[in-house]
C-alpha positions as MATLAB code, in Angstrom:
seq = 'MKQYNMEGEKKYSKLILIIVITLIGIGVFLRLYFYVINRSLWFNEAMLALNIVNRSFLDLFKPLDYDQGSPIGFLLLEKVVISLLGNKDYKLRLIPLLAGLISIPLMYLVSKKIVGQVAAIFSLALFTFSPTLIYYSSEVKQYSTDVLVSLVLLFVFTKCLDKKTTVQSLILLGVAGSLGIWASHPSIFVFLGILLTLGLTFILHKDTNHLFWLIGIGTMWGICLGIIYFINLRYLATNNYLLDYWINGFAPFPPWKNFNWFVVILRDILKDPAWLPVSIITVGLLLLGIYSFLIRKWQFMLVLICPFLFTMIASCLHKYPFSGRMILFLIPFLLLLLAEGFRFVGAWCLVVNKPIAILFSTAIVIFFLNGLILNDFNHLQSPKLGEDIKPVMAFIRKNYLSTDLIYLYNGAQPAFDYYAPMNGIEGSKYILGIKSRNEPIKYLDDIEKLSGNQRVWFVFSHVYSGNKGNERDYYLEYLNEIGVKRLEFLSSNASVYLYDLK';
ca = [
     123.951   99.654   58.358;
     124.588   99.190   62.456;
     121.001   99.171   63.136;
     120.491   96.516   60.314;
     123.061   94.412   61.651;
     121.450   94.810   65.156;
     118.164   93.051   63.754;
     119.742   90.416   62.099;
     121.537   89.605   64.970;
     118.165   89.652   67.064;
     116.072   87.850   64.250;
     119.346   85.223   64.182;
     118.909   84.711   68.483;
     115.441   84.484   68.407;
     115.950   81.633   65.785;
     118.633   80.028   67.911;
     116.262   80.076   70.964;
     113.282   78.727   69.168;
     115.363   75.686   67.845;
     116.774   75.318   71.581;
     113.523   75.394   72.992;
     111.910   72.927   70.685;
     114.606   70.480   71.339;
     114.085   70.327   75.279;
     110.484   70.258   74.652;
     111.013   67.226   72.466;
     113.155   66.232   74.907;
     111.011   66.256   77.710;
     108.257   64.728   75.630;
     110.284   61.905   75.007;
     110.779   60.844   78.337;
     107.574   61.580   79.819;
     105.828   59.378   77.095;
     107.723   56.501   77.781;
     107.581   56.824   81.530;
     103.648   57.245   81.550;
     103.367   53.985   79.329;
     104.762   52.479   82.665;
     105.844   49.277   81.413;
     106.248   46.623   84.115;
     109.715   46.215   86.347;
     112.076   43.840   84.162;
     114.539   41.347   86.052;
     117.354   43.735   86.803;
     114.907   46.740   88.166;
     112.971   44.561   90.083;
     115.756   43.216   91.772;
     116.857   46.575   92.807;
     113.307   47.457   93.435;
     112.825   44.808   95.963;
     115.938   46.001   97.895;
     114.280   49.179   97.943;
     111.184   48.236   99.532;
     112.164   45.495  101.632;
     114.714   47.419  103.386;
     115.153   50.401  106.089;
     116.903   52.805  105.407;
     120.056   51.898  107.650;
     119.854   48.366  105.894;
     120.647   49.875  102.591;
     124.165   51.099  103.622;
     124.501   47.141  103.470;
     125.585   45.181  100.916;
     122.690   44.477   98.803;
     120.427   41.115   97.987;
     120.616   39.403   94.359;
     124.216   40.827   93.227;
     123.075   44.230   93.154;
     125.360   47.465   93.379;
     123.790   51.239   93.490;
     125.011   54.292   94.924;
     123.743   54.787   98.241;
     122.889   58.290   97.717;
     120.441   57.022   94.675;
     119.096   54.237   97.029;
     118.115   56.715   99.738;
     115.991   59.208   97.575;
     114.208   56.168   96.165;
     113.583   55.328   99.583;
     112.321   58.736  100.368;
     110.309   58.847   97.186;
     108.296   55.313   98.161;
     108.015   56.285  101.972;
     106.417   59.871  101.177;
     104.500   58.698   97.831;
     103.943   54.880   98.345;
     105.348   51.941   96.834;
     104.547   51.897   92.769;
     106.466   51.057   90.025;
     106.054   54.424   88.414;
     106.755   56.102   91.600;
     110.239   54.186   91.737;
     110.972   55.739   88.468;
     110.287   59.431   89.642;
     114.317   60.026   90.313;
     115.514   58.611   87.027;
     113.233   60.523   85.550;
     113.550   63.944   86.914;
     117.399   63.312   86.471;
     116.633   62.576   82.897;
     114.630   65.426   82.484;
     117.060   67.805   84.203;
     119.808   66.791   81.675;
     118.436   68.007   78.830;
     119.172   71.962   79.234;
     121.653   71.313   81.379;
     123.270   69.733   78.441;
     122.706   72.685   76.364;
     124.312   74.771   78.791;
     127.411   72.699   79.136;
     127.640   72.506   75.263;
     127.215   76.227   74.657;
     129.814   76.785   76.991;
     132.430   74.445   75.701;
     131.709   74.049   71.985;
     129.740   77.567   71.009;
     125.996   78.061   70.357;
     125.633   76.747   66.719;
     127.824   73.398   67.632;
     125.566   73.144   71.383;
     122.692   72.869   69.415;
     124.111   69.882   67.540;
     125.387   67.913   70.294;
     121.710   69.020   72.012;
     119.916   67.473   69.201;
     121.690   64.095   69.655;
     121.361   64.097   73.339;
     117.630   65.059   73.247;
     117.057   61.942   70.481;
     119.317   59.575   72.024;
     117.341   56.063   72.487;
     119.597   54.987   75.258;
     119.011   58.349   77.529;
     115.432   58.252   76.848;
     115.376   54.674   77.980;
     117.209   55.215   81.278;
     115.156   57.842   82.173;
     112.370   55.766   83.303;
     114.190   52.707   84.685;
     114.912   51.986   88.172;
     118.654   52.216   87.382;
     121.103   54.984   88.475;
     122.422   55.220   84.999;
     120.232   58.761   84.180;
     121.440   59.876   87.343;
     125.208   59.161   86.305;
     124.542   61.261   83.310;
     123.237   64.389   85.257;
     126.067   64.336   88.076;
     128.177   63.969   84.912;
     126.845   67.021   83.446;
     126.569   68.916   86.867;
     130.320   68.445   87.539;
     130.975   69.628   83.606;
     128.933   72.787   84.597;
     130.719   73.459   87.382;
     134.196   73.084   85.899;
     133.204   75.857   83.175;
     132.835   78.180   86.077;
     136.006   77.242   87.399;
     137.935   77.549   84.424;
     136.717   81.151   84.014;
     139.118   83.667   83.473;
     137.967   85.316   87.147;
     137.784   81.910   88.788;
     136.685   82.776   92.435;
     137.007   80.696   95.649;
     133.233   80.278   96.333;
     133.545   78.184   92.291;
     136.009   75.958   93.573;
     134.064   75.345   96.827;
     130.854   75.083   95.019;
     132.856   72.444   92.660;
     134.256   70.600   95.926;
     130.609   70.338   97.003;
     129.669   68.794   93.904;
     132.131   66.362   93.477;
     131.440   65.234   97.158;
     127.941   65.056   96.971;
     128.176   63.284   93.622;
     129.810   60.216   94.265;
     127.209   59.445   97.028;
     124.767   59.567   93.623;
     127.203   58.241   90.942;
     129.917   55.743   91.313;
     131.328   56.535   87.914;
     131.433   60.440   89.265;
     134.958   59.329   90.512;
     136.404   59.223   87.100;
     134.840   62.451   85.807;
     135.892   64.399   89.563;
     139.482   63.140   88.715;
     139.731   64.388   85.470;
     138.638   67.756   86.360;
     141.195   67.780   89.354;
     143.603   67.419   87.083;
     142.684   69.649   84.561;
     142.328   72.472   86.830;
     145.551   71.360   88.957;
     147.815   72.046   85.780;
     145.621   75.113   84.879;
     146.626   76.849   88.049;
     150.246   75.329   87.927;
     150.849   76.514   84.748;
     149.512   80.023   85.770;
     151.352   79.787   89.066;
     147.957   80.305   90.565;
     148.942   79.312   94.219;
     146.151   80.601   95.929;
     143.508   78.577   93.894;
     145.936   75.454   93.434;
     145.922   75.177   97.448;
     141.835   75.512   97.440;
     141.806   72.672   94.687;
     144.186   70.429   97.034;
     141.875   70.894  100.015;
     138.853   70.390   97.898;
     140.489   66.863   96.288;
     141.246   65.743   99.940;
     137.560   66.417  101.285;
     136.261   64.480   98.050;
     139.259   61.819   98.660;
     137.864   61.202  102.232;
     134.309   60.877  100.614;
     135.715   58.275   98.380;
     137.165   56.806  101.369;
     133.642   56.453  102.854;
     131.838   55.182  100.144;
     134.567   52.439   99.188;
     134.493   51.329  102.959;
     130.377   51.304  103.248;
     129.950   50.255   99.370;
     132.617   50.067   96.756;
     134.929   47.667   98.291;
     131.771   44.970   97.999;
     131.316   45.456   94.508;
     134.717   45.310   93.680;
     135.114   41.856   95.076;
     131.672   40.579   93.999;
     132.208   37.687   91.849;
     128.837   37.443   90.173;
     129.306   41.055   88.868;
     132.667   40.438   87.932;
     131.778   37.170   85.911;
     128.775   39.162   84.479;
     130.749   41.851   83.075;
     134.017   39.889   82.269;
     133.810   41.121   78.467;
     133.719   44.810   79.418;
     137.276   44.574   81.275;
     140.325   45.839   79.193;
     143.174   43.698   78.372;
     146.689   44.240   80.795;
     148.813   44.882   79.322;
     147.279   46.792   76.251;
     149.117   45.032   73.799;
     147.860   41.357   74.613;
     144.706   42.403   72.373;
     144.558   45.415   70.289;
     141.333   44.294   68.893;
     139.097   44.395   71.865;
     140.177   48.388   71.897;
     138.465   48.395   68.339;
     135.973   46.243   69.040;
     134.740   48.259   72.357;
     134.909   51.516   70.330;
     132.775   50.107   67.651;
     130.070   48.780   70.756;
     130.263   51.959   72.271;
     129.324   53.668   69.425;
     126.100   51.425   68.631;
     125.423   51.454   71.945;
     124.830   53.501   74.691;
     125.902   56.177   72.321;
     123.625   55.562   69.476;
     125.788   57.067   66.681;
     126.424   55.745   63.208;
     129.457   53.204   63.170;
     131.369   54.969   60.370;
     134.562   56.707   59.195;
     132.859   60.012   59.602;
     131.937   59.535   63.746;
     135.505   58.405   64.120;
     137.189   61.525   62.003;
     134.793   63.981   63.792;
     135.568   62.741   66.963;
     139.766   63.047   66.308;
     138.991   66.186   64.656;
     136.859   67.406   68.119;
     140.322   66.260   70.136;
     142.443   68.273   67.730;
     140.603   71.606   67.280;
     140.179   71.496   71.504;
     143.991   70.923   71.887;
     144.685   73.916   69.870;
     141.629   76.077   70.887;
     141.284   75.193   74.853;
     143.312   72.362   75.942;
     141.817   72.018   79.360;
     138.785   71.071   77.613;
     140.109   68.310   75.604;
     142.078   66.751   79.196;
     138.177   66.988   81.150;
     136.662   65.598   78.187;
     139.275   62.269   77.471;
     139.976   61.776   80.959;
     137.141   60.126   82.255;
     137.542   57.506   79.185;
     141.329   57.123   80.118;
     140.324   56.661   83.819;
     137.966   54.274   83.399;
     139.509   52.520   81.171;
     142.477   52.101   83.429;
     139.997   50.963   86.304;
     138.519   48.224   83.242;
     142.147   46.957   83.049;
     142.575   46.761   86.963;
     139.136   44.898   86.637;
     137.592   47.427   88.876;
     134.638   48.619   86.264;
     133.487   47.378   83.188;
     133.436   49.405   80.247;
     130.551   48.527   78.630;
     126.869   49.103   77.555;
     125.057   51.035   80.507;
     127.729   50.972   82.821;
     129.318   53.731   80.555;
     126.392   55.725   79.564;
     127.870   58.875   81.825;
     130.035   59.164   79.289;
     127.787   59.944   76.435;
     127.765   63.914   77.135;
     131.966   63.832   76.643;
     131.641   61.776   73.882;
     128.695   64.111   71.951;
     130.941   67.183   72.936;
     133.912   65.720   71.320;
     131.857   65.233   68.103;
     130.060   68.482   68.241;
     133.516   70.077   68.582;
     134.513   68.202   65.528;
     131.240   69.697   63.978;
     132.315   72.905   64.948;
     135.861   72.746   63.360;
     134.670   71.351   60.209;
     132.328   73.870   59.466;
     133.945   77.238   60.619;
     137.105   75.802   58.260;
     134.224   74.853   55.337;
     132.640   78.732   56.164;
     136.151   80.414   55.477;
     136.064   78.453   52.209;
     132.536   79.199   50.951;
     129.470   79.811   52.802;
     126.815   77.706   50.726;
     129.476   74.857   51.363;
     129.210   75.402   55.286;
     125.808   75.019   54.912;
     125.545   72.412   52.941;
     128.087   70.219   55.153;
     126.192   71.322   58.338;
     123.115   70.083   56.949;
     124.387   66.831   55.641;
     126.298   66.096   58.666;
     122.725   66.825   61.048;
     120.829   64.605   58.779;
     123.770   62.069   58.677;
     123.448   61.644   62.672;
     120.187   62.517   63.595;
     118.164   60.380   60.922;
     118.442   57.101   62.408;
     117.942   58.612   65.850;
     114.392   60.037   64.819;
     113.236   57.091   63.186;
     113.848   55.075   65.654;
     111.827   57.024   68.337;
     109.421   57.740   65.971;
     108.882   53.740   65.537;
     108.858   53.375   69.272;
     106.252   55.800   69.844;
     104.017   53.834   67.365;
     104.784   50.443   68.943;
     106.868   51.136   72.052;
     108.696   48.263   73.738;
     107.327   46.782   77.147;
     110.099   44.630   77.836;
     108.956   41.995   80.501;
     105.548   43.039   80.813;
     104.821   40.479   83.845;
     101.846   43.156   85.240;
      99.183   41.676   82.895;
     100.574   38.443   83.829;
      99.876   38.824   87.362;
      96.492   40.506   86.947;
      95.197   37.491   84.858;
      95.964   35.252   87.625;
      94.796   37.371   90.160;
      91.659   37.020   88.408;
      91.303   33.259   88.014;
      93.507   32.010   91.192;
      91.648   29.497   93.590;
      93.265   29.204   97.253;
      94.334   25.349   95.976;
      96.219   26.468   92.793;
     100.172   25.648   92.957;
     102.227   28.471   91.781;
     105.664   27.425   89.861;
     108.006   29.854   88.908;
     110.642   30.047   86.279;
     113.877   31.121   88.268;
     113.695   34.531   85.975;
     110.340   35.237   87.094;
     110.921   35.394   90.646;
     112.240   39.094   91.277;
     109.080   40.647   89.345;
     106.451   38.163   90.936;
     107.979   39.238   94.065;
     107.600   42.857   93.618;
     104.200   42.890   92.033;
     102.785   39.891   94.245;
     101.321   42.122   97.289;
      99.822   44.514   94.694;
      97.814   41.734   93.246;
      96.575   40.226   96.714;
      98.300   36.929   96.246;
     101.219   38.002   98.596;
     100.745   34.964  100.801;
     100.820   32.387   98.126;
     103.306   29.955   98.362;
     105.019   29.293   94.979;
     107.694   26.933   93.931;
     110.785   28.586   92.206;
     111.911   26.455   89.580;
     115.529   25.425   89.062;
     118.446   27.125   87.133;
     119.742   24.671   84.941;
     120.695   26.197   81.395;
     123.765   23.947   81.251;
     121.755   20.584   81.831;
     117.715   21.268   80.518;
     116.953   17.977   81.162;
     116.642   18.700   84.930;
     113.834   21.123   84.161;
     111.748   18.020   83.467;
     112.509   16.468   86.985;
     111.475   19.845   88.299;
     108.056   19.363   86.771;
     107.563   15.858   87.585;
     107.748   17.141   91.157;
     103.998   18.395   90.792;
     102.282   15.380   88.976;
      99.103   14.992   90.494;
      98.153   18.325   91.194;
      94.835   19.310   89.047;
      95.804   23.324   88.888;
      99.165   24.253   88.388;
     100.317   27.855   87.339;
     103.487   28.365   85.501;
     104.726   31.892   85.067;
     107.303   32.778   82.846;
     109.513   35.797   82.796;
     112.960   36.964   81.744;
     113.252   33.699   79.816;
     116.798   32.491   78.417;
     117.248   31.412   75.012;
     120.401   30.274   74.175;
     122.537   27.351   71.905;
     119.837   24.821   73.275;
     116.733   27.004   72.380;
     113.905   29.230   74.184;
     113.693   27.553   77.759;
     109.762   28.192   78.096;
     109.156   26.431   75.155;
     111.352   23.508   76.448;
     109.081   23.158   79.460;
     105.532   23.730   77.553;
     106.757   20.743   75.067;
     107.160   18.608   78.082;
     104.314   19.926   80.126;
     102.005   19.326   76.687;
     102.795   15.833   77.013;
     101.988   15.333   80.769;
      99.252   17.480   81.350;
      96.487   19.188   79.726;
      96.660   22.914   79.125;
      93.484   24.790   80.726;
      94.241   28.590   80.431;
      97.291   31.034   79.309;
      98.217   34.376   78.868;
     100.924   36.028   76.695;
     102.144   39.374   77.424;
     105.365   40.885   76.017;
     108.155   38.679   76.871;
     106.181   37.394   79.849;
     103.351   34.443   80.279;
     101.262   31.960   82.245;
      99.568   29.194   81.768;
      97.581   26.801   83.693;
      97.777   23.274   83.303;
      96.291   20.127   84.661;
      98.811   17.461   85.885;
      96.482   15.070   87.302;
];
């Protein structure tokens, strides 16, 4: 009988291992696939890329151009990559890619520690197929790194929470937290939650030795935070453009001024970046996850909830937006809460009836993964290329004459500036179009200045579409009235037209 049980356990463990390796393999494939497609840098990516390419290592410590904000550590890593390997868009995406790839197995290890092996597979599957996490693994931005740093801190936290906590584990936490803040701004919220959770644990256990070490670690981390704030964060916190851009991501203060904001933001988070069903089932499992942690291991509940609370406080103070890609780092915490709710209900069903438990687990997995897998499959068949300006640049290079004029739509400038040197048009002078969304009539006056020229290229990318229509269409309608179109080339969300305006 004992031998039979051991064989059963071995088969079960082998099955678990196969599932985990398969999910990790799929996650790696999806991230590599969309990286290899090597889509063009879009507006925001190009602006950050220009800062990295055109600045020295030392200049990266200064406020960035184009109202960009990024952690110093991330910028320095990017600069190292292009200094060693050369300036190419796919090389700039190496750091986000590596962060995305490393995050997959790390998510499983963290989940296994916190929610157990079976529920860890559930959270790993959600993490693997997440369209948002896949996308940001191949974008020249720090959001994929934010996720990795959060997972590293959580992993080290679980080591510090063991019954046999060692000073070495706490020192490792201090090093991870101090380095993490250089690579990820929102790691502040994660590390604060870890300090609070461990502090309360050591106080309740009357563990003064580890508590003193924790205070020392917190002090070291605080010094690093002060340095980062002086170098970097103080400029971002007072950047009016960024504050206006993320205005909808700032929570009302006091909260009771607009409770509806919190309802809307919860719905928006589930949609993007979490890509979870906006359903009572999702909310119910999240609440059950919080309850289950509370009665099973309150430290896990606190460390997973605190980043949400601290980020929300910063949002109330207009210091950090609680919205979109800025809270991508919270996805692992959300998935762990969901996985705990899944584990809790599954365990309860197992006590009642094993077939019911299996049926419930299967239904929940299908409910959450169906949409994710379908979306990923559709993107594999028809990848979204975003603002694909590279073919446009190649077309200009092929047909460009030294006497031609180039007129850039204002949204096309960053990507054009990045790719121009690679297409042999670095020295070409272009005319940058004005930005006049509220008074589009001014665009026509801008074009009139080009009248009399025989060959004028009009380059469009990152085109604004508002209540008054698509601005590119507005341009073209007038150009067709005053000139003759000689050539055109259309790509995904980018295009170029050659007009004779004589």
